[in-house]
C-alpha positions in Angstrom: 2.5 -48.9 108.4 0.1 -47.8 106.0 -1.2 -44.3 105.2 -4.7 -44.0 104.0 -6.7 -41.0 103.2 -10.2 -40.4 105.1 -12.2 -41.2 102.1 -10.7 -44.4 101.5 -10.9 -45.6 105.1 -14.5 -44.7 105.4 -15.4 -46.7 102.3 -13.3 -49.8 103.3 -13.1 -49.5 107.1 -13.7 -53.3 107.6 -10.9 -54.2 105.4 -8.6 -51.7 107.4 -9.7 -53.0 110.7 -8.9 -56.7 109.6 -5.4 -55.7 108.3 -4.7 -53.9 111.8 -5.9 -56.9 113.8 -5.0 -59.8 111.6 -1.8 -58.5 110.0 -0.7 -56.4 113.0 -0.6 -53.5 110.7 -0.8 -49.8 111.8 -2.8 -47.3 109.7 -2.4 -43.8 109.6 -5.7 -41.8 108.5 -4.7 -38.7 106.8 -7.4 -35.9 106.9 -7.2 -32.7 104.6 -6.7 -29.8 106.7 -7.3 -31.7 110.0 -5.0 -33.6 112.4 -4.2 -37.2 111.2 -5.1 -40.0 113.5 -3.8 -43.6 113.9 -5.5 -46.9 114.0 -3.8 -49.7 115.9 -5.1 -52.9 117.6 -6.1 -53.0 121.2 -3.2 -55.4 121.8 -0.8 -53.1 120.5 -2.3 -50.2 122.4 -2.1 -52.0 125.6 1.4 -53.0 124.9 2.4 -49.2 124.3 0.6 -48.1 127.4 2.4 -50.8 129.5 5.7 -49.6 128.0 4.9 -46.2 129.0 3.9 -47.1 132.6 7.1 -49.1 133.0 9.1 -46.3 131.5 7.7 -43.8 134.2 8.3 -46.4 136.9 11.7 -46.9 136.0 12.4 -43.2 135.7 11.2 -42.9 139.2 13.5 -45.5 140.4 16.3 -43.8 138.5 15.6 -40.5 140.4 15.5 -42.1 143.7 18.8 -44.0 143.1 20.3 -40.6 142.3 19.1 -39.0 145.3 20.4 -41.8 147.4 23.9 -41.7 145.8 23.9 -37.7 146.7 23.2 -38.7 150.4 19.6 -37.3 150.2 17.8 -40.4 151.6 16.3 -40.8 154.9 16.8 -43.4 157.4 13.9 -44.8 159.5 13.9 -47.2 162.2 11.6 -50.3 161.5 8.7 -50.9 164.0 8.3 -54.4 165.2 4.9 -55.7 165.3 4.2 -58.6 167.6 2.7 -61.7 166.0 -0.9 -62.2 166.6 -1.7 -65.7 167.9 
């Protein structure tokens, strides 16, 4: 992970973009009196978003399993649909 100030990144943006994409590097852009930002590759971003979605889905399953173990589930009868021929 690299930390670079705003002026440096502005003057060498292509070089840092290449480091991010070619070397799988993450760059933190520090800005005086402003909030910092992070530059990462699209591949890394997509991976993080997928992990977040998976974590959310797994948390939902955990909540459901906990409800079932407490007897809070509901039982439904299945409706059989005749085969269409």
